[in-house]
Steps between C-alpha positions, in 0.01 A plus 500: 500500500484863408334787703297769326802724564720259304234493225508884482875509472489227232241673284711828512813300389314325216358821367845656489640193336235522232627832388833340412337190333261697291782674331659178388408409136268204482747252311750585781244427767423174310878408514491539871189281539683238284784506745236445785367188310866377474563554872180303573610217268827465701299454824201316351538174695562669836210731455279221392610317809408793717150520339452131599618558848290815563192455283489108493464432138719219340851599403443475119203746532716729706778497235231541230376811673834667492533383140183700431667820633815419285267451194323827556834677534587368146159607381555847645829545318331472168219721619756773587557560127138486396302719743322754296180658375375558154530798267143571415374691187399857590189657333684828510770585247840581656421313809634175648304277739699250709463285814768543761534233777675596835555317823238545770778562765481272802334161481402332823492116474316287768547129444359186644660199678417250226741645236746703711747568211318467163220759557757755617711412196216545246432848656843630564670402183235653281464806730875562512531482119219750463706736720334456848636450844343219701411452868430152594297358793522121484281265720609527867542115499754498213722792599826309467427463128417872463831598675713259290350607178535871588865458596581331160328788317662770713849359421436518132364860523796616714753327270343724220543808715129519558320541836386180646180673613375471142379157622408562869359258740285546806403180705189534692138414550165666432612842647756532232266379234233756602761773501592409148139496380430837645831663396466751214871453427417141384441577124380140441421232757525138382328265754494128480295319763159408607179659355391607850815696557544613148146669516622705800811596316309595191276725701784678678688557179183613314417743781808696411454450124807284486584213266483139602579167339321215670560131475257334730322164553407234251246222496628330189315222309615224259222374273541150350286400209418158384746514207799608716826326508511352844875448477526885513215551747627295799844645520366844430230492775752343748760779432238773515331384814789355704799716385629735776259313727212687345640841594517665153264771393466286191436170674209296353221483766219388283512208247200471285464155336250400227262254659600220257867498623453626857547171689790382284692829548435507869632144542815583290561825691464338841766235386728790389450677828595187688839513319587862600819488703447701817803615706770747577504785230879483487495127406531483117250203496227700671201629285283640774607689811327666794253789508654827602345565837298323777210745407492339155456157649201623696357655189547165323322307771203767508456471126494119517227506771295750302526292181368201692214696650404622155470163356858424383687166527875487565623232260867559572692674786316739732714467808816655656805281473649396828863627463685810610394810293191632341427186284151418376384240251427620144124459480231420232135570575215386286113530494467869565281719294680764277358785711570352847637793724818321573561445127476872449750563779882515429663291778874528463555134543530183285117427479358415153117507452397253218174592335283339235366671188299419196516786243765748384272800555431425860861413597641824335237685713614308809865593438399872496252500795768537766604848610868449393622493138866399505568171311296238321560202272314255279601160356350417170587425138200682359623807303175682509466458874863636546415816332170541669693462823746775402214721371256757657274229643779286623720535806507841669836447655826677431676163425304270264672169421436201274650153574732631769452558879389828657835552665841547354467834305794612277657845550438620144129529539334764729403335824185589690131464529157659495219576752611442861838394381569867463539577131882541516748376248873430573801375306473455131316645193426877548475487884795734506244783431369470845836615646501811293302812438389590145510853361334597166728766361410742210793696354432799269802547273304735263446880512124465521258409783227281355256351760386141513155411364528800264394743772544874419570726797582836374 
């Protein structure tokens, strides 16, 4: 764990390294990022295994997370030859109007325990390609992952005669995170974590007029209409609610079922839950591992108790599993109203609240009534309903899906959400712009000095 003195030294080294990195042409930066992707590919199984050991997710998910980083490296290589702004028509003759994009400088990246590799990968691969240096603070409970990944990156940089400090690492707790948020040398701070902590980070960064990219909580819903294909619904709801033991920001926490199919779907889902193979995350047969910490187990039990007090019925699970480790039963709760306080609370555990609805308009409103706005999904065959869902009166989330789960986003689309989810976007589409600063440049190549808007000043 780093002291604040270590942090200070690291920031200075990273700032110095940026001066070297910023001078490298973008396609050459992309080539080095490609090599980082290849180095990760060679270690993908051992890194995936380390994710399982330290975080607790199943091995295939650990490997999949490293694969995300590899995929973003590939994406960033192409991006390195496409970063650019438009040439705009000038209203003045003999003038050119262009947009120039430059790196912001040093990007601070604070990541959470649940995706200890992928979230750093999304940020760093894009940030590096854009010409930035990175300073990473991973979660204190997954520091082995942070060290392993940083060592792999540092070797690639140093093999290319670049300073390893281009991708610096400081392991630490809240003191380091606070220092990063308050540090004017952090040109952009990307924070992934809880809404509660994210709000504190946002205020500290805003106080110094800094830039932040926030990926915070989610209270994601799946809505199932009467015409849905239940062969898609059951495995989708199962994966979205139970995958990573409910510890994804995109985990489905609310399942809205049309009243005509409610009982049938609950019965089928409970049957599917009973078949989930619980065990050691390293065992290839396991689908569901432990929660990350003892505190998470307590939060799970507290939420179950609140759900019961507010009128809910546990139809599957609800208990701690009697075995070594932080294992709890994946849980289904029915009978709660859509606006019950516990339903509006994101508990980072595998609890699914199943709720009844009658009409499209009401259930779209219920999807949107929570404070978070990350991911959402409907299951229907009605084309009109699909486009209403995607439209201005549909889902207010950053991720709006049809006939697929809330979790499992692809890297090519911008990832992030609205409202208390923070409004940030990472990875694909044009999210690279968040890691750069834009300059509007007017160049006069004539011998005259006409003013814009036809103003005469003589």
